[in-house]
Backbone bond lengths (Angstrom), bond angles and torsions (degrees), N, CA, C in turn:
res aa  C-N    CA-C-N  psi(-1)  N-CA   C-N-CA  omega(-1)  CA-C   N-CA-C  phi
1 M - - - 1.506 - - 1.632 106.93 -
2 V 1.261 117.61 135.15 1.501 119.46 177.47 1.595 105.14 -100.31
3 N 1.348 108.30 141.35 1.502 116.06 176.25 1.592 109.05 -100.33
4 Y 1.303 119.11 113.58 1.415 119.38 179.84 1.460 114.67 -101.15
5 T 1.324 118.21 20.59 1.337 125.17 -177.41 1.531 112.85 -60.42
6 S 1.313 118.41 -45.98 1.508 124.84 -172.87 1.574 104.57 -69.67
7 Q 1.340 123.40 -34.65 1.447 122.80 -175.87 1.516 103.35 -76.89
8 F 1.286 122.10 -40.08 1.458 124.74 176.81 1.550 106.86 -55.64
9 F 1.386 119.12 -60.60 1.408 120.82 -178.44 1.552 118.29 -61.15
10 A 1.340 116.19 -27.54 1.506 122.06 172.92 1.586 106.06 -62.17
11 N 1.261 114.30 -48.48 1.515 115.48 -175.47 1.579 110.01 -64.47
12 I 1.314 120.03 -38.12 1.483 124.61 176.38 1.500 109.24 -64.78
13 Y 1.338 113.45 -57.22 1.456 117.90 -172.01 1.599 116.95 -63.63
14 L 1.319 106.63 -32.65 1.547 114.38 -175.55 1.682 108.38 -89.44
15 N 1.281 115.54 1.23 1.452 114.39 -177.35 1.563 106.70 -64.08
16 E 1.306 120.65 -34.87 1.327 124.62 175.37 1.494 112.25 -53.62
17 L 1.241 114.74 -45.36 1.499 121.46 -175.74 1.473 104.43 -67.05
18 D 1.355 122.48 -47.46 1.482 124.18 177.53 1.534 109.17 -47.22
19 H 1.304 118.36 -47.54 1.528 122.22 -169.09 1.564 100.14 -71.05
20 F 1.209 120.15 -44.73 1.468 122.85 -173.18 1.511 110.34 -57.74
21 I 1.348 113.51 -46.35 1.533 119.36 -175.19 1.558 109.36 -72.17
22 K 1.254 112.06 -43.39 1.515 115.20 -179.57 1.523 118.95 -71.34
23 E 1.449 112.98 -40.07 1.438 118.56 -165.59 1.532 109.39 -103.31
24 K 1.364 120.03 -33.33 1.417 126.96 -179.90 1.502 112.44 -89.59
25 L 1.334 116.62 -50.68 1.370 119.37 -179.29 1.513 115.24 -85.12
26 R 1.382 112.16 -18.22 1.501 120.69 -179.30 1.440 116.32 58.87
27 V 1.335 116.11 35.66 1.542 122.59 177.46 1.523 106.47 -67.94
28 K 1.212 119.36 125.37 1.429 121.00 -177.31 1.495 113.89 -77.37
29 Y 1.382 109.58 -41.83 1.593 114.13 -175.56 1.443 106.61 -113.42
30 Y 1.412 114.60 97.43 1.360 125.43 -178.85 1.483 109.33 -133.34
31 I 1.435 115.95 131.32 1.436 121.13 178.11 1.419 108.88 -135.36
32 R 1.504 114.81 139.14 1.355 117.96 174.59 1.501 109.83 -135.89
33 Y 1.356 115.71 136.94 1.506 122.31 170.46 1.453 108.74 -122.67
34 M 1.270 122.60 113.72 1.429 122.89 179.62 1.510 109.22 57.16
35 D 1.365 121.19 -117.51 1.405 119.65 -173.84 1.661 108.23 -109.53
36 D 1.335 117.19 19.15 1.423 118.40 178.36 1.494 102.85 -110.14
37 F 1.301 120.34 145.66 1.428 119.86 171.59 1.544 114.27 -149.38
38 L 1.190 120.93 160.29 1.445 130.32 -167.36 1.532 109.78 -138.29
39 L 1.286 113.45 128.34 1.520 119.65 172.85 1.570 104.49 -119.74
40 L 1.325 108.24 138.34 1.557 113.19 175.13 1.470 104.14 -113.58
41 V 1.366 120.03 113.58 1.432 121.12 179.42 1.700 104.44 -127.91
42 P 1.321 111.16 163.12 1.478 123.21 -168.47 1.546 109.86 -69.35
43 T 1.331 116.47 -38.46 1.558 117.27 -171.30 1.460 116.04 -131.93
44 K 1.300 119.46 159.98 1.409 124.48 -174.67 1.529 110.35 -67.50
45 E 1.401 114.44 -35.24 1.418 125.31 -179.04 1.565 107.80 -61.99
46 E 1.367 116.21 -44.77 1.521 121.73 175.85 1.652 111.03 -60.26
47 A 1.273 104.95 -46.30 1.550 111.67 -179.27 1.503 111.30 -59.00
48 K 1.373 121.56 -50.95 1.489 123.56 168.12 1.516 118.38 -52.22
49 E 1.393 116.72 -43.40 1.326 118.74 178.22 1.624 115.69 -65.75
50 Y 1.352 109.67 -45.41 1.482 115.93 174.90 1.577 113.90 -63.75
51 L 1.237 116.92 -27.49 1.495 121.95 176.60 1.480 110.80 -67.40
52 N 1.372 115.47 -44.99 1.372 124.92 175.93 1.594 115.85 -62.58
53 I 1.300 111.23 -48.13 1.447 121.41 -175.29 1.590 102.26 -65.47
54 I 1.350 118.23 -56.97 1.498 117.72 -175.84 1.541 112.09 -57.55
55 S 1.277 112.80 -44.47 1.595 117.02 179.34 1.483 107.40 -56.83
56 K 1.337 122.38 -39.76 1.462 123.74 -179.66 1.606 108.50 -71.44
57 F 1.222 117.74 -44.85 1.518 121.75 176.62 1.580 108.48 -55.91
58 L 1.289 117.62 -49.77 1.523 115.91 -176.90 1.429 110.31 -62.75
59 K 1.387 116.28 -41.61 1.558 114.93 -179.11 1.385 109.39 -65.37
60 D 1.395 122.65 -50.92 1.438 123.44 -168.51 1.654 110.39 -71.77
61 N 1.225 118.01 -41.05 1.497 123.43 -172.35 1.477 117.67 -94.90
62 L 1.435 116.44 -32.60 1.404 114.71 179.75 1.556 113.22 -123.98
63 D 1.225 116.36 6.42 1.453 121.32 177.72 1.504 112.54 57.38
64 L 1.419 116.80 42.64 1.420 126.67 174.20 1.421 114.15 -119.58
65 E 1.405 115.97 159.44 1.476 122.78 175.36 1.498 106.84 -118.42
66 L 1.243 122.02 150.36 1.332 131.95 163.85 1.540 115.66 -64.22
67 N 1.279 118.98 133.84 1.597 115.85 -179.47 1.598 103.65 -64.65
68 I 1.332 108.06 155.67 1.478 115.58 177.93 1.619 110.53 -63.75
69 K 1.341 113.32 -23.72 1.512 111.68 176.76 1.472 115.37 -75.02
70 S 1.398 121.52 -6.33 1.477 124.79 175.29 1.622 105.06 -54.33
71 K 1.404 109.38 125.91 1.461 116.57 -177.98 1.581 107.20 -148.71
72 Y 1.211 109.88 172.13 1.617 118.18 171.61 1.450 106.83 -130.57
73 Y 1.293 117.92 148.22 1.403 132.39 -168.99 1.478 112.01 -130.34
74 P 1.229 122.71 147.69 1.514 124.26 173.93 1.517 108.27 -63.82
75 S 1.352 116.19 145.74 1.460 121.11 -174.87 1.616 109.77 -69.24
76 K 1.308 117.20 -14.59 1.510 121.77 176.27 1.500 111.73 -62.34
77 M 1.479 112.31 -34.06 1.410 116.90 -175.83 1.437 107.82 -82.23
78 C 1.404 115.12 155.70 1.568 112.04 174.24 1.558 104.58 -85.38
79 V 1.464 108.52 162.17 1.515 115.52 170.98 1.501 110.19 -108.80
80 D 1.407 116.66 131.76 1.279 114.16 -177.74 1.543 106.22 -97.75
81 F 1.352 125.62 118.59 1.288 133.95 -167.98 1.465 117.41 -146.22
82 C 1.355 121.74 112.64 1.416 124.74 171.08 1.532 109.51 62.53
83 G 1.353 124.19 31.90 1.374 125.44 171.87 1.462 109.75 92.66
84 Y 1.230 122.42 10.44 1.500 128.83 178.84 1.545 107.60 -122.91
85 R 1.344 113.94 160.02 1.437 123.17 168.44 1.615 106.12 -116.25
86 I 1.235 112.91 111.09 1.403 119.31 -177.60 1.416 113.82 -96.58
87 F 1.359 116.97 122.63 1.422 128.85 -177.90 1.536 110.71 -107.58
88 E 1.268 123.74 175.05 1.518 122.72 175.52 1.407 108.96 -74.24
89 T 1.283 126.25 -29.34 1.350 127.72 -175.96 1.580 117.87 -109.34
90 H 1.328 113.76 -17.78 1.548 118.58 -176.00 1.523 109.92 -155.44
91 I 1.303 109.08 170.29 1.593 117.12 175.43 1.458 106.40 -125.83
92 L 1.256 118.81 137.85 1.472 122.73 170.84 1.584 112.17 -122.41
93 V 1.178 119.76 155.02 1.491 127.75 177.71 1.524 102.67 -76.79
94 R 1.325 122.38 131.20 1.420 129.49 171.79 1.513 114.45 -48.11
95 N 1.316 122.19 129.78 1.538 121.64 178.65 1.432 111.85 -55.53
96 R 1.190 122.99 -36.04 1.567 118.45 -178.71 1.568 106.44 -72.26
97 C 1.279 124.42 -31.45 1.491 122.00 175.48 1.614 105.06 -68.91
98 K 1.127 123.87 -42.25 1.452 129.00 -179.85 1.564 103.99 -47.99
99 K 1.413 112.13 -63.23 1.447 115.30 -179.24 1.447 118.28 -55.33
100 K 1.315 113.80 -35.00 1.461 118.19 -178.50 1.582 109.23 -69.55
101 I 1.377 113.06 -42.39 1.565 117.77 174.63 1.546 109.22 -59.44
102 K 1.297 119.85 -45.83 1.389 120.22 -172.21 1.609 105.56 -69.87
103 K 1.352 121.06 -42.57 1.497 126.46 172.14 1.500 107.54 -46.14
104 N 1.244 122.84 -51.17 1.450 128.67 -164.88 1.466 111.96 -78.18
105 N 1.325 115.38 -17.74 1.532 117.69 -176.87 1.522 111.46 -97.54
């Protein structure tokens, strides 16, 4: 039996973060799955600024800290997120996911 309680609570608890990013910061491209999230912004400076703002918001409002793995990457690189490789212009299914799908069929 699988326990989905932590995923359920992550969605409830981080709802405030979702509203903050979308409504206060007005970030157009924001994705969150459970406790992982992704922002796509035009410049490195914006990425740094948002990282600091979100970190402060999480600490002050939700008593949470970002993981040390939290980083920002140039938009030319793809982002590996939830089984997909996300590029500026398109999205691809991760190769390892494709292999797993073929194996299970």
